[in-house]
C-alpha positions as CSV (number, residue, x, y, z in Angstrom):
1,X,-9.8,11.7,16.4
2,X,-11.6,8.2,15.3
3,X,-8.2,6.9,13.9
4,X,-6.2,7.8,17.0
5,X,-8.9,6.1,19.4
6,X,-8.9,2.9,17.2
7,X,-5.0,3.1,17.6
8,X,-5.0,3.3,21.4
9,X,-7.4,0.7,21.6
10,X,-5.3,-1.5,19.3
11,X,-2.0,-1.0,21.7
12,X,-4.3,-1.9,24.4
13,X,-5.8,-5.2,23.2
14,X,-2.2,-5.8,21.8
15,X,-0.8,-5.5,25.4
16,X,-4.0,-7.6,27.0
17,X,-2.9,-10.2,24.5
18,X,0.9,-10.1,25.2
19,X,-0.1,-10.7,29.1
20,X,-2.2,-13.5,28.6
21,X,0.3,-15.1,26.5
22,X,2.8,-14.6,29.3
23,X,0.5,-16.0,31.9
24,X,-0.1,-19.2,29.9
25,X,3.3,-19.7,29.0
26,X,4.0,-19.4,32.7
27,X,1.0,-21.6,33.4
28,X,2.5,-24.4,30.7
29,X,5.3,-24.6,32.8
30,X,3.6,-27.2,35.1
31,X,5.1,-30.5,35.2
32,X,3.4,-32.8,32.9
33,X,3.4,-36.5,34.1
34,X,4.4,-39.2,32.2
35,X,2.6,-42.3,33.5
36,X,5.6,-44.6,32.5
37,X,7.8,-42.2,34.1
38,X,5.6,-42.1,37.2
39,X,6.1,-45.9,37.7
40,X,9.8,-45.8,37.0
41,X,10.9,-42.5,38.8
42,X,8.2,-42.2,41.6
43,X,5.5,-39.4,41.3
44,X,5.5,-35.9,42.2
45,X,2.8,-34.9,44.9
46,X,1.3,-31.3,45.3
47,X,0.1,-31.7,48.9
48,X,-2.1,-28.5,49.4
49,X,-5.3,-30.2,50.1
50,X,-4.0,-33.7,50.8
51,X,-2.9,-33.0,54.8
52,X,-5.1,-34.1,57.8
53,X,-5.3,-31.9,60.6
54,X,-5.0,-34.0,63.9
55,X,-4.6,-30.8,66.0
56,X,-4.7,-26.8,65.6
57,X,-0.8,-27.1,65.6
58,X,-0.3,-30.5,63.6
59,X,-1.0,-31.8,60.5
60,X,-0.2,-35.4,58.9
61,X,0.1,-36.9,55.3
62,X,0.2,-40.4,54.6
63,X,3.1,-41.0,52.1
64,X,2.1,-43.5,49.3
65,X,4.5,-46.4,48.7
66,X,4.7,-45.8,44.9
67,X,6.8,-42.4,45.8
68,X,9.9,-44.2,45.6
69,X,13.1,-43.4,47.4
70,X,15.3,-40.1,48.2
71,X,12.2,-38.1,48.7
72,X,12.4,-34.3,49.1
73,X,9.7,-32.1,50.7
74,X,9.7,-28.6,49.3
75,X,7.7,-26.1,51.9
76,X,7.6,-22.3,52.4
77,X,8.6,-21.5,56.0
78,X,7.2,-18.8,58.0
79,X,8.7,-16.9,61.2
80,X,7.4,-19.6,63.3
81,X,9.3,-22.5,64.8
82,X,8.3,-25.9,63.2
83,X,9.5,-29.5,62.7
84,X,9.1,-32.5,60.7
85,X,9.0,-36.1,61.3
86,X,8.3,-39.6,60.2
87,X,5.5,-41.9,61.9
88,X,5.8,-45.7,61.1
89,X,2.9,-48.0,61.2
90,X,3.3,-48.9,64.8
91,X,3.0,-45.4,65.9
92,X,6.6,-44.6,66.5
93,X,7.5,-41.1,65.5
94,X,11.2,-39.8,64.3
95,X,11.9,-36.1,63.9
96,X,14.3,-35.3,61.0
97,X,14.1,-31.7,60.5
98,X,13.6,-28.6,62.9
99,X,13.5,-25.1,61.6
100,X,14.6,-22.1,63.9
101,X,13.5,-18.7,62.6
102,X,16.2,-17.3,64.4
103,X,18.9,-19.1,62.5
104,X,17.3,-20.1,59.4
105,X,15.7,-18.3,56.3
106,X,12.5,-16.3,57.1
107,X,9.5,-16.9,54.6
108,X,11.5,-18.8,52.1
109,X,10.8,-21.9,50.0
110,X,12.8,-24.6,52.0
111,X,14.0,-28.3,50.7
112,X,14.1,-31.1,53.4
113,X,15.4,-34.3,52.7
114,X,13.2,-37.4,54.0
115,X,15.0,-40.3,55.6
116,X,15.4,-43.4,53.3
117,X,12.4,-45.8,53.6
118,X,9.9,-42.7,54.2
119,X,7.6,-44.2,51.4
120,X,4.8,-45.9,53.2
121,X,4.9,-43.8,56.1
122,X,3.2,-40.8,57.7
123,X,4.5,-37.6,57.2
124,X,4.2,-34.9,60.3
125,X,4.3,-31.3,60.3
126,X,4.0,-29.9,63.8
127,X,4.4,-25.8,64.0
128,X,4.2,-23.8,67.1
129,X,1.4,-21.7,66.3
130,X,-1.9,-22.6,64.3
131,X,-1.4,-19.7,62.0
132,X,1.9,-20.6,60.8
133,X,0.5,-23.9,60.2
134,X,-2.3,-22.8,58.1
135,X,0.1,-20.6,55.9
136,X,2.3,-23.5,55.3
137,X,-0.4,-25.8,54.4
138,X,-1.5,-23.3,51.9
139,X,1.8,-22.5,50.6
140,X,1.9,-25.3,47.7
141,X,4.1,-27.7,49.7
142,X,5.3,-30.5,47.1
143,X,6.9,-34.0,47.7
144,X,9.1,-35.7,45.3
145,X,12.4,-37.3,44.4
146,X,15.0,-34.8,44.5
147,X,15.8,-34.7,40.5
148,X,12.1,-34.6,40.0
149,X,11.6,-31.8,42.3
150,X,14.5,-29.7,40.8
151,X,13.2,-30.0,37.3
152,X,9.7,-29.2,38.6
153,X,10.8,-25.9,40.3
154,X,13.1,-25.0,37.4
155,X,9.8,-25.2,35.0
156,X,8.0,-23.3,37.4
157,X,10.8,-20.4,37.6
158,X,11.3,-20.5,34.0
159,X,9.6,-17.0,33.5
160,X,12.1,-15.3,36.1
161,X,14.9,-16.8,34.1
162,X,13.9,-15.8,31.0
163,X,13.1,-12.3,31.9
164,X,16.4,-11.9,34.0
165,X,18.3,-12.8,30.6
166,X,16.2,-10.8,28.6
167,X,16.7,-7.5,30.8
168,X,20.5,-8.3,30.9
169,X,20.8,-8.5,27.4
170,X,18.9,-5.6,26.7
171,X,20.9,-3.4,29.2
172,X,24.4,-4.8,27.7
173,X,23.1,-3.9,24.1
174,X,22.1,-0.2,25.2
175,X,25.6,-0.1,27.7
176,X,27.6,-1.1,24.4
177,X,25.7,1.4,22.3
178,X,26.1,4.1,24.9
179,X,30.1,3.4,24.9
180,X,30.5,3.1,21.3
181,X,28.4,6.3,20.4
182,X,29.2,8.3,23.7
183,X,30.3,11.4,21.7
184,X,27.1,12.1,20.0
185,X,24.9,11.7,23.0
186,X,23.6,14.5,25.0
187,X,24.2,14.4,28.6
188,X,20.7,14.1,28.8
189,X,20.2,11.1,26.9
190,X,23.4,9.8,28.5
191,X,22.1,10.1,32.0
192,X,18.5,8.5,30.7
193,X,20.2,5.5,29.0
194,X,22.3,4.8,32.2
195,X,18.8,5.1,34.2
196,X,17.2,2.4,32.0
197,X,20.1,0.2,32.1
198,X,19.9,0.3,35.8
199,X,16.5,-0.3,36.0
200,X,16.7,-3.0,33.6
201,X,19.4,-4.8,35.6
202,X,17.6,-4.1,39.0
203,X,14.2,-5.5,38.1
204,X,15.9,-8.3,36.1
205,X,17.6,-9.5,39.5
206,X,14.7,-9.0,41.6
207,X,12.5,-11.1,39.5
208,X,14.9,-13.8,39.8
209,X,15.5,-13.6,43.6
210,X,12.0,-13.3,43.9
211,X,11.6,-16.8,42.1
212,X,12.0,-20.3,43.6
213,X,14.9,-20.7,41.0
214,X,17.8,-20.0,43.2
215,X,16.8,-22.1,46.2
216,X,17.6,-24.9,44.0
217,X,21.4,-24.1,43.6
218,X,22.1,-22.2,47.0
219,X,21.5,-22.6,50.8
220,X,22.0,-18.8,51.6
221,X,18.4,-18.1,51.6
222,X,18.7,-15.4,54.0
223,X,20.9,-13.4,51.4
224,X,18.7,-14.2,48.4
225,X,16.1,-12.5,50.4
226,X,17.8,-9.5,51.2
227,X,19.1,-9.1,47.6
228,X,15.3,-9.3,46.6
229,X,14.4,-6.8,49.0
230,X,17.2,-4.4,48.1
231,X,16.4,-4.6,44.0
232,X,12.7,-4.4,44.8
233,X,13.3,-1.2,46.8
234,X,15.5,0.6,44.1
235,X,12.7,-0.1,41.2
236,X,10.7,2.9,42.6
237,X,14.0,5.4,42.7
238,X,15.2,4.5,39.3
239,X,11.8,4.4,37.7
240,X,11.0,8.1,39.6
241,X,14.7,8.9,38.3
242,X,13.6,8.3,34.9
243,X,10.5,10.4,34.6
244,X,12.7,13.2,36.4
245,X,15.1,13.3,33.7
246,X,12.6,12.9,30.8
247,X,10.4,15.8,31.8
248,X,13.0,17.8,33.5
249,X,11.3,18.1,36.7
250,X,12.8,18.4,40.2
251,X,9.6,18.8,42.4
252,X,9.0,17.4,45.7
253,X,6.4,15.1,44.5
254,X,9.2,13.3,42.8
255,X,12.0,13.5,45.2
256,X,9.6,12.7,48.2
257,X,9.1,9.1,47.5
258,X,12.8,8.7,46.0
259,X,13.9,9.6,49.3
260,X,11.6,7.6,51.2
261,X,12.5,4.5,49.1
262,X,16.1,5.2,49.7
263,X,15.5,5.5,53.4
264,X,13.8,2.2,53.5
265,X,16.9,0.6,51.6
266,X,19.2,2.0,54.2
267,X,17.0,0.5,56.8
268,X,17.2,-2.8,55.2
269,X,20.9,-2.8,54.6
270,X,21.6,-1.7,58.3
271,X,19.2,-4.5,59.7
272,X,21.4,-7.1,57.4
273,X,24.9,-5.7,58.5
274,X,23.7,-5.7,62.3
275,X,21.5,-8.8,62.4
276,X,22.4,-10.8,59.4
277,X,18.7,-11.1,58.7
278,X,16.5,-9.3,56.0
279,X,14.3,-6.9,57.4
280,X,10.9,-8.6,55.9
281,X,8.6,-6.0,58.2
282,X,9.7,-3.4,55.7
283,X,7.9,-5.0,52.8
284,X,4.8,-3.5,53.7
285,X,6.3,0.1,53.7
286,X,8.3,-0.7,50.3
287,X,4.7,-1.5,48.8
288,X,3.5,1.8,50.1
289,X,6.3,4.0,48.4
290,X,5.8,2.0,45.4
291,X,2.2,2.7,45.1
292,X,3.0,6.3,46.3
293,X,5.5,6.7,43.5
294,X,3.2,5.1,40.8
295,X,0.5,7.9,41.8
296,X,3.3,10.6,42.0
297,X,4.4,9.7,38.8
298,X,0.9,9.5,37.1
299,X,0.2,13.2,38.6
300,X,3.5,14.9,37.3
301,X,3.0,13.1,33.9
302,X,-0.3,14.2,33.4
303,X,0.6,17.8,34.4
304,X,3.1,17.6,32.1
305,X,1.1,16.2,29.2
306,X,-1.7,18.9,29.6
307,X,1.2,21.7,29.3
308,X,2.8,20.4,26.2
309,X,1.2,17.2,24.6
310,X,4.3,15.6,24.4
311,X,4.1,12.2,22.3
312,X,7.0,10.9,24.7
313,X,5.1,12.1,28.1
314,X,2.0,10.2,26.5
315,X,4.1,6.9,25.9
316,X,5.4,7.1,29.5
317,X,1.8,7.2,30.7
318,X,1.0,4.4,28.7
319,X,3.8,2.5,30.2
320,X,3.1,3.5,33.9
321,X,-0.3,2.6,33.0
322,X,0.8,-1.3,32.4
323,X,3.2,-1.3,35.3
324,X,0.3,0.1,37.5
325,X,-2.0,-2.5,36.5
326,X,0.4,-5.3,37.0
327,X,1.7,-4.0,40.4
328,X,-1.8,-3.5,42.0
329,X,-2.9,-7.1,40.6
330,X,0.2,-8.2,42.1
331,X,-0.3,-6.6,45.5
332,X,-4.0,-7.7,45.6
333,X,-2.9,-11.2,45.2
334,X,0.0,-10.8,47.9
335,X,-2.6,-9.4,50.5
336,X,-5.2,-11.9,49.9
337,X,-3.4,-14.3,51.3
338,X,-2.2,-16.6,48.1
339,X,1.5,-16.8,48.0
340,X,1.9,-18.6,44.3
341,X,3.3,-17.6,41.3
342,X,0.6,-15.0,40.1
343,X,1.9,-12.3,42.4
344,X,5.4,-12.4,40.6
345,X,3.8,-13.3,37.0
346,X,1.6,-10.1,37.2
347,X,4.6,-8.1,38.5
348,X,6.9,-9.7,35.6
349,X,4.3,-8.8,33.2
350,X,3.9,-5.1,34.2
351,X,7.6,-4.6,34.4
352,X,8.0,-6.3,31.0
353,X,5.4,-3.8,29.3
354,X,7.0,-0.7,31.0
355,X,10.5,-1.5,30.3
356,X,9.7,-2.2,26.7
357,X,7.9,1.1,26.2
358,X,10.5,2.9,28.4
359,X,13.4,1.3,25.7
360,X,11.1,2.6,22.7
361,X,11.5,6.2,24.4
362,X,15.3,5.7,24.9
363,X,15.9,4.2,21.5
364,X,13.6,7.2,20.0
365,X,16.1,9.7,21.8
366,X,18.9,7.8,20.8
367,X,17.9,8.0,17.1
368,X,17.2,11.5,17.5
369,X,20.5,12.3,18.7
370,X,22.3,10.3,16.0
371,X,20.1,12.3,13.1
372,X,21.1,15.6,15.0
373,X,25.0,14.6,14.7
374,X,24.6,13.8,11.1
375,X,22.7,17.0,10.5
376,X,25.7,18.5,12.6
377,X,28.4,16.5,10.4
378,X,26.6,17.9,7.2
379,X,26.6,21.5,8.4
380,X,30.3,21.3,9.3
381,X,31.1,19.7,5.9
382,X,29.1,22.8,4.3
383,X,31.1,25.5,6.6
384,X,34.4,23.9,5.4
385,X,33.6,22.9,1.9
386,X,33.6,25.1,-1.4
387,X,30.2,24.9,-3.0
388,X,31.4,25.3,-6.7
389,X,34.6,22.9,-6.6
390,X,33.9,20.6,-3.9
391,X,37.4,21.1,-2.5
392,X,37.7,22.5,1.1
393,X,37.4,26.3,1.6
394,X,39.6,28.9,3.1
395,X,37.9,28.4,6.6
396,X,39.4,24.8,6.6
397,X,42.8,26.0,5.2
398,X,42.9,28.4,8.3
399,X,42.0,25.5,10.6
400,X,44.6,23.1,9.3
401,X,47.2,26.1,9.7
402,X,46.3,26.3,13.2
403,X,47.2,22.7,13.5
404,X,50.7,23.6,12.2
405,X,52.5,22.7,15.4
406,X,51.2,19.4,15.4
407,X,53.4,18.6,12.2
408,X,57.2,19.2,11.2
409,X,57.1,17.5,7.9
410,X,54.4,19.9,5.8
411,X,54.7,21.1,2.6
412,X,53.0,24.0,0.7
413,X,51.9,23.8,-2.7
414,X,50.1,27.0,-3.9
415,X,48.3,27.3,-7.6
416,X,46.8,29.7,-9.5
417,X,44.6,29.1,-12.5
418,X,45.9,31.2,-15.4
419,X,43.6,33.7,-17.4
420,X,40.2,33.1,-15.5
421,X,39.4,36.7,-15.8
422,X,39.9,36.5,-19.6
423,X,37.8,33.2,-19.8
424,X,35.1,34.8,-18.1
425,X,35.3,37.8,-20.5
426,X,35.4,36.1,-23.5
427,X,33.6,32.7,-22.5
428,X,31.3,33.9,-20.1
429,X,31.0,33.3,-16.5
430,X,29.8,29.7,-17.0
431,X,33.0,28.7,-18.6
432,X,34.9,30.3,-16.1
433,X,33.2,28.4,-13.2
434,X,33.6,25.3,-15.6
435,X,37.6,26.0,-15.6
436,X,37.7,26.0,-11.9
437,X,35.8,22.6,-11.6
438,X,38.4,21.3,-14.1
439,X,41.3,22.8,-12.4
440,X,40.0,21.2,-9.0
441,X,39.5,17.7,-10.8
442,X,43.1,18.1,-11.9
443,X,44.6,19.4,-8.5
444,X,42.5,16.1,-6.7
445,X,43.7,13.8,-9.0
446,X,47.6,14.9,-9.0
447,X,47.8,15.5,-5.3
448,X,45.5,12.4,-4.4
449,X,47.7,11.7,-1.3
450,X,47.7,14.9,0.1
451,X,46.0,15.5,3.3
452,X,43.8,18.3,2.0
453,X,43.1,20.2,-1.0
454,X,41.7,23.5,-0.5
455,X,40.3,26.6,-2.7
456,X,41.6,29.7,-1.0
457,X,40.5,32.5,-3.2
458,X,38.8,33.2,-6.6
459,X,41.2,31.4,-8.6
460,X,43.8,30.3,-6.1
461,X,44.0,27.0,-4.5
462,X,46.7,25.2,-2.2
463,X,47.4,21.9,-1.1
464,X,49.0,20.9,2.4
465,X,51.0,17.8,1.8
466,X,52.8,15.5,4.6
467,X,56.1,15.2,2.4
468,X,59.6,15.2,3.0
469,X,60.7,14.0,-0.6
470,X,61.1,16.8,-3.0
471,X,61.2,14.4,-5.8
472,X,57.8,13.2,-5.2
473,X,56.4,16.9,-4.8
474,X,58.2,17.5,-8.2
475,X,56.4,14.3,-9.7
476,X,53.0,15.5,-8.5
477,X,53.4,18.9,-10.0
478,X,54.4,17.2,-13.4
479,X,51.4,15.0,-13.2
480,X,49.4,18.1,-12.8
481,X,50.8,20.1,-15.7
482,X,50.3,16.9,-17.8
483,X,46.5,16.9,-16.7
484,X,45.9,20.4,-17.3
485,X,47.5,19.7,-21.0
486,X,45.1,16.9,-21.6
487,X,42.0,19.1,-20.5
488,X,43.3,22.1,-22.4
489,X,43.5,19.9,-25.5
490,X,39.8,18.9,-25.2
491,X,38.1,22.4,-24.0
492,X,37.7,25.4,-26.2
493,X,38.8,27.6,-23.1
494,X,42.6,27.2,-21.8
495,X,43.1,25.3,-18.8
496,X,46.6,25.9,-17.2
497,X,47.8,26.3,-13.6
498,X,50.9,28.2,-12.1
499,X,52.5,26.1,-9.4
500,X,54.9,27.1,-6.5
501,X,55.9,24.9,-3.2
502,X,58.0,25.2,-0.3
503,X,58.9,22.4,1.8
504,X,59.9,22.6,5.7
505,X,62.3,19.9,5.4
506,X,63.9,20.6,8.8
507,X,63.9,24.1,8.4
508,X,62.8,26.3,11.3
509,X,60.0,28.3,9.4
510,X,56.4,29.5,10.8
511,X,53.4,28.5,8.9
512,X,52.9,31.8,7.2
513,X,56.3,31.9,6.4
514,X,56.4,28.6,4.2
515,X,53.4,29.9,2.9
516,X,54.7,33.1,1.6
517,X,57.5,31.3,0.1
518,X,55.4,28.8,-1.8
519,X,53.2,31.8,-3.1
520,X,56.2,33.7,-4.2
521,X,57.3,30.6,-6.0
522,X,53.8,30.3,-7.6
523,X,53.9,33.9,-8.9
524,X,57.4,33.3,-10.4
525,X,55.9,30.4,-12.3
526,X,53.0,32.6,-13.4
527,X,55.1,35.2,-14.7
528,X,56.9,32.6,-16.9
529,X,54.0,31.1,-18.2
530,X,52.3,34.5,-19.2
531,X,55.7,35.5,-20.7
532,X,56.2,32.0,-22.6
533,X,52.4,32.0,-24.0
534,X,51.4,35.6,-23.8
535,X,47.6,35.1,-23.4
536,X,44.6,33.4,-24.5
537,X,45.7,32.1,-28.3
538,X,42.4,30.8,-29.0
């Protein structure tokens, strides 16, 4: 018990350290200014605390002369109308950007290019509502040259790109694994793997679209926000489906949050199709659905764990603990009014830990499926193999005969070991077993190109060969007799095999008829050998 507690404490500590490292890496992505580059290319200004309020609807910022040319302002929009202008030293003001929430993106970071010669003038931000002005001033506006601004936001959003690429890579690897090993996966494991692949891709796309990275490469901000809402809405159904197929629970506590999330998703899609705008008012219901899904999953998993104390369910509970911690911290940050990277990074850290642990569960199931398939193949081999000689047995021989319509060039070669009973009587049953093994080695070596060699009775063997050349069959039979003669010279008991064969060679014969012809030829050869030798002479 003490060791188990220590193990869990160590796991929790490792995850906490991993989260702290991820937060540290994200924080280290801030642009570190080089004084020389600042003098040459102009500086980058974060304007959170640099604005001056002239009225409750208007704020200004004095642009330093050192900022240089080709300036661009990055600011997060709201649902309210606002405008940007430049005020010269003589007080003359020129508007250069107007935002209309009816046609522009809603609550998305915007990049507005300032006119040339903006350095040294006053930037004026005018909003229709005081609340909108306060929200925009606290949304980390940044002023810099265009190339410098792009590098700044690329570094800020690097965590999202890394997370997206990691999710895509893992999903592709799982997909390739599932396709290449499809035959050995049970339907349950296949479904569980598909759900995890979907969850990975969905989470990666959501983190990417929720970051500010795509704003650098596309002006279709409404579409980016819509995709972000859709993928965020899908995280709950994917997660609950993974839980459902893992613990085999179809209760209403799992299905209800799934259906609610899908209804919200349908409402968002309908709003986009009808109005061409993302339904941002759905964000709070989606957050409520996410919390309800986590609680429902926790309850279902706890009940399942109390019933069977499954290690798999315990690991999913731990994964949900990591996800819940990240989600609750992200939501607390979001609704506290702070819209910085902490919200996204917390979600990203929680999802990363969650996906890693679910991946471990799926890989464990895949390993189980592979082991079960290996055991099954071993059992099949044992079922079709003769334990004494290592050749295929009579069961395998009947299976090969059942495939007769698939081939038209088969040749039956039937063999019988001479004097096995006399060897058992004179030298003992151990010598008789050695004689059978010796005969099997000779047969395998002589007919190495045969499709299969079988031991079909106590002292009877058969070979089914794909052969149409009788001379090749005769050569193989002669090789068998030569090998038997070599062993006969070395062993104290006689090594002799009677052989008969029958070739289809274009004849219309059934498998049984061909076998009977080969068997009759073998008995004729056996009679000739006994007539010539007479019996055991040593």
